[in-house]
Structure formats: C-alpha cells, structure tokens
N, C-alpha and C positions, 0 to 999 in steps of 0.2 A: 452333087446329090442326084441320084437317078430318079426318074419319074416312073410311076406305075404304067403298065402296058395297056390297061383298059381305057376306053374312051372316057373323056370327062363327063360327069353327070351334071344335069341341071341341078341347081341349088334348090332344095326344098325350103319353104317358108323363109325366104331370104331376109325378111324384115324382123324376124324374131331376135330380140336382144340376147346376146350370149356373153357371159363372163367365163372365160376359160380359166379355171382355178388351179391348174396343175400342168406346168410345162417347165422345161429345163433350158439352160444356156450353158455351153461348154466348149472347150477345145481339147479334144482327146488325142489329137494327132501325135503329140510327143510321147504318148503313153501306149499306143496300140501295140507297138513292138515289144512291150514289156509283159504282155499277157502270155502266160505259158501255154494257153490252149486257144490259138487263134481261130480254130474252127468250131469252138463252143457256140451253141445256138445264140447266146446273148452277145458274145463278142462279135460274132459275124453280123449281127443285126446293127452293130454300131458303125461298121465300116463306112457306109454311105452317109453317115451323119456325124462323123468324128468332129467336124467343125459346125457348131450350131450357135450362132450369135444373132445380133439384131437383124441383119439382112435376111437370113434364112427364116427367122421367125416372122418377119414382116411379110415375106413372100407367101407363107402359109396362111397367115391371118387375113390376108386380102384376097383370098380365092373365091369370095362370094357370100359367105355367111356374115351376119352382122355381129362381129366380135367387138364389143364395146370396151373391154378391158381384160386384163389377165392377172394371174397370181403366179409368181415364180416359185418353184419348188427346189430346195437345195439338192445338189448332186455332187458335192465334193470338188467343184471346179473353182479355179481362180483363187485358191487358198494362198495366203501370204505367209510364207515360212518365217519371215523376219519378225513376225509378231510373237513367235513362240508356239509350241505345240497346241496349247489350250486355246489360244486366240487366233490361230491361223484361219479359221472359218470366217472371221470378220472380213477378210479379203474378198470372199465371194459376195457378201452383202454389199460391200463398197462398189464392186464391179456392176452388180445388177442395179444398184441405185443410179449409176450412170446411164445405163440402158433406159431405165424408167424416165430419167430426165430428158434423154434424147427423144423419147416418144412424147413426153409432156410438152415439148417445144411446139407441137402442132404441125411440124413440117411434114409429117408422114401420115396425116389424117387424124380424125377425131378419137380413135381408139386410144386407150391408155394402157400400154404394155407395162407389166410388172407394177401395177398400182398397189399390189400387196406383195411382200417379200417374205418367204419362209426360209430361214437359214438353218444352220446346224450348230448345236453345242453338245459336247460330250457330257451327257448326264451322269456318266460314271465318275465324274469329278465330285459327285455328291453335292453338298451345299456350296462348294466352291464354283459350281457351274453358274451361280448367280452373277458373278463378276463377268463371265463370258456373255451371258444374256444382256447385261447392261451395255457391254461394248457393242454388241450386235445392234441394239436399239439406237445407240449413239451414232452408228454408221449410217442409218437410214431412219431418222426420227419420225418421219411422216408415213413411211411405207412398211417398216419392219413389223410383222404381226406375230411371229412365233417361230417354232422350230419343228424340224423332223429329226428324230433319232431312230433310224430304221432298225428293226429287229428281225428282219427276214433271215431264217436259218432252216436248214434241213440236214438230216443225218446223211443223206446222199449229197456229197459236196458238188457233184456234177449238175445238180438242179439249178443252182445259182451261178456256179462258175467262179473264176478267179477274181472278179472285181469285188466280191462281197465276202466279208469276214466277220459277220455279226455273231456273237456268242449265243449258245443255246439258252433259252429262258431269260433273256436280257430284261424284259419288262417286269419280271418277278424279283429281280435282284434288289436287295435292301439299299445298296448304295445308289443304284439307278433311281430308285424312288425318292431318295433324299434330293437328288438333282431335279427330279420331276416336280417336286413340291415347290421349287423356286419359280416355276412358270406361273403358278397360281398367285404368288405374291405380286406378280407384275402384270397380271391380266393377259397373259400370252396364250396362244393356241398351241396345240400339239397335233402333228400328223403322225399316224402310226402306219408303218408298212411291215406287214408280216405275210407269210404264206398261209394258205387256207388251213393246214393242220394246226397252226399256231393261234387261231382265233380265240381259244380259251384264255390265252395270255392277255389279250386286249380286253376281254370281258372282265378278268380279274383286276386289271389296272383301272378300268373305268369305274368299277364298283369301289375300289379303294380310294378313288379321288372323284367323288360324284359331282363336285363343283368345277372340275377342270374340263374345258371344252376340248374334245378329242375328235379328230377326223380319221376314219378308217379309209385308207387309200385303196383304190383299184378293186372294189367289191370284195376285198379280202384275199385277192390273188389266188383264184383256182389254179391248180398246177396240172399240166398234162405232158410233161417231159421227163426224161430219165426214168427214175424209179416209178413215176406216176404216169408214164406213157400208156394211153388207152384206158385210164382209170377215171376220167372226168365224170362219166355217168355213174360209176360205182361209188364215187365219193360225194355226189351231189347232195344226197339227203343229209349227210353229216354237215356239209357246208351250210345248207339251208337252215338246219336246226341252230347252228351257232350264230348265223346272221340274225335270226329272230330273237335269240337270247341276248345278243349284243344290243339290239334295238330297244330292249326294255330299259337300257341305260340312257336316260334322257339327255345326258351330256355328250352323247356321241352322234355324229353325223357320218354320212357315207359318200364317197366319191364313186360315181357311176362311170366306169371306164377302166383303162389299163388292160382290158381283155385282149387287145391286139398285141400284147407283149409276147415275145418268144416263149416265155415260161408257161403261158397258158395254153398254147397250141390251139388257139381260137382266132385265126386259122393256124393250121400246122405248118403251112409253107410260107416262106418269106425269104428275104425281106421284100416288102412292097410287091406282093405277087399279083396285084391287080384285081383283087376281089371287089365286086360291086356292093353297094349299100344294102341291097335286099338280102344277099347271101350273109353278110356280116350281121345284119339285124336278126336273122334266123338263128345264127350261132349264139348270139349274146342274149337273146330274149329271156331264157330261163333265169339268168343271173340278174339282169337289169330289172325285170319285173318282180323278182323275189325281193330285191333290195328296196324297191319303191313300196311294195306291199308292206314290208317290215318297218321301214323308217318313215314312210310318208313323204310327199314332195317337199314339205317344209324342212326336212332333215336329210335331203339328198341333193346332189349336184352333179351334173355331167362334167366330165373332164376330158382333155385330149391326151394327157400324158405324152406330149410330143417332146422330142422326136423319138422316144422309145417305141411308141405304138406305130411308128412308120413301118415296123416289121410287117404288120398285116393290114394297115389301112392308110390310104392317102388322107390328108387332113380334111379336105372338103367332103370326101366320101364318108369319113368317120362321123362327122356331124349329121350327114344325111341319114346314116344308119340309126343314130339316136332319134332323129326326128320321125323316122318310120315307127320306132318303138313307142312314141308318145302321140300317135295320131288320134287316139281316143281320149287323150287328156284335155281338160278344159283350159281356158286362157289363164286362169289363176294358177293352176297346177304347172303349166309350162313356164310361167313367169318365175316360179320358185325353182324348178328343176334346172333351168338354163341360166339364171342370173341371181334370183333373190336369195336363195340359200347361201350361195358363195359370198354375196355382198354382205349378208348379215354375219356369217361366221368369221370372215376375215376383216370386218369393219371397214368395208369400202362401199358403203351405201351411196356415197356421193356419185358413183358411176351411174346410178339409176335416176339421178335428178334430171 
C-alpha cells in the first residue's frame, strides 16, 4: 500500500473516543484482472488496496486517533460458494467474525475491531431471505447486526463501473420489500447505499417501513464523475432537499463520510493524492454540516469507509478533517457523532463502558 506524499499531521483531539462504523475487509487480488475497465476511476482506486485484512486495518486504526471499536460493512468478500448461491454471503460473516476474535484476544490493544458485523443477504429472495438472515446470525451470534443490500445505480454505467450491477429502482421492488420485511421480524438493521439522484427511493422505503432502522451510507453519495462531472454545485440544492426530507423519517440515521470516494470527486485527484485535513474539511463542509443540521448529532455518525476512501484521504488525516468540522460542537454532540450514535444503532454500547 502506498502512503500519501504529504507530511504526517499531528492528531487533533487524540483522546476523543471513536467508533468507526463503516470499513471493509477483502482480498481483491484474484479479481482485479477480471475487470474489463482497469482504468475506471473506481477500479484504479482499488489497486493499492486490493488486499485489506487485519494487518492493514490495524495499521490504520493505530495511527493516533482513539479508535475504540469498529463495525465491518459487507463488500462481497470471502463468499463461500460451497454453501450455494443464496447462502454464500455467510462465508464473509464467518471470516470477519474470526478477525473480530483476533482483535478481542487483546493481543493487539484495547480496541475491538468488527465488534459489529453487517453482512449481505439478497432481499430479492423475498420471504425466503429470512433463512439467509438466520444463517448469518448463526455465523456470528454476538456480533452480527444486520445487512446491507446496496441499490446504487445510474443510467450512465460508467459512473459506478464494472464492479456494480444493481438494478434500477431496487428499493421500490415488491419482492425486495418482502425480503426487507424479514429484517424487522428479527430486529436487524439495514444499511442503504444509493447515489444522490436515488435518495427518493430511500425516502419511499423508510416511509413504507417506519419501524425499520435504516442507515443512509456516505451522506447519500454526491456524484461528480462521468455524466455528473462538474455538476456537484448544480445538484447540491436537490441533494440538500432530499436529505432534509429523509431526515423527517425518524427511523433513519446517516453516516457522515464516504466523500473521499472516487465517485464523489471530493477531491477529484487520487488515489491518496496527499491532501491535508484543512483542504478536505473545506470540500466536505457543505455536505457534513447539512447532514448534521438535518438529522442532528443523535442520528448521525462519522465513518471512514476504508479502504475505499483511501482514494482521497489518509486515515489519520480523514479523522482530522472531521474533527475540524466539529470544532464548535460541544462535548455531548461530539460523543454522539463519533461513537454514541454508532453504538446505539448497531447495539454495541458495551464499547462505551
């Protein structure tokens, strides 16, 4: 893994407890050659991070910020094909539960990596998705919290590129919603990943299931590449209107981050171009402040989205940028934004004890 070219920054507020509620673990090396567009902005961003497992995660989490625990987010890695197509995502949860056990041994410090695990189940199985959810829970009884079934889609296929094949309007499909209803029967969470133009789909889903806890990933993913290149400012007001509308759904929380992904063009250059936290904070301020204004600190949580956000931000610098954006927040607000909201949403309050 390459390191950014800028000088290392001093860590801001190094004692502030942080739960990083969104990171991945994977080994993409066997698959990189399969991508038909190796120079696509997202695929290019993966090259330096094709292998991201315990050692790489540990190196980032110990760069100076007080990371007390993390939540793993599904990413289609370590599937076990021998379980069959519907159940193969169980392999990912089994793998991550092992990583969590490695961290829980205490040999690597007091932080608890993967204290919460978010897996994947294909909700287009309808009511049959319930059996998959049960198998995921059985694979990590103390750590499995819920699933993400991403719905990111755009008419311009080059926006997302070859790794993503989600259908248009997934969250509005009747069969999907039959599967979605299985989450509520089991008290599980749902993470929603869409692109900014799709935010009305999440609003509709949240209103249809007002008792289902939903987390909107990555500030709703503003897009600044391909057909959207140069249009972030033009589309900001529509994004902001939808964020405020979604925030009226009390069952929804938001993750503050993901803005250093290649999709967002915030920054445009990468990977790991070496931007400092002041520059990144200035780029992200309109989105982060809007989300906090709309949802409030008690329904918002900062995230790293690592290693995807390595495209535009070194791990230590990324958290410095967030801390610059919350300089005026009081201690209670910071406690919620950096750990409390994540702990409550994912049921890992023991990390705060």
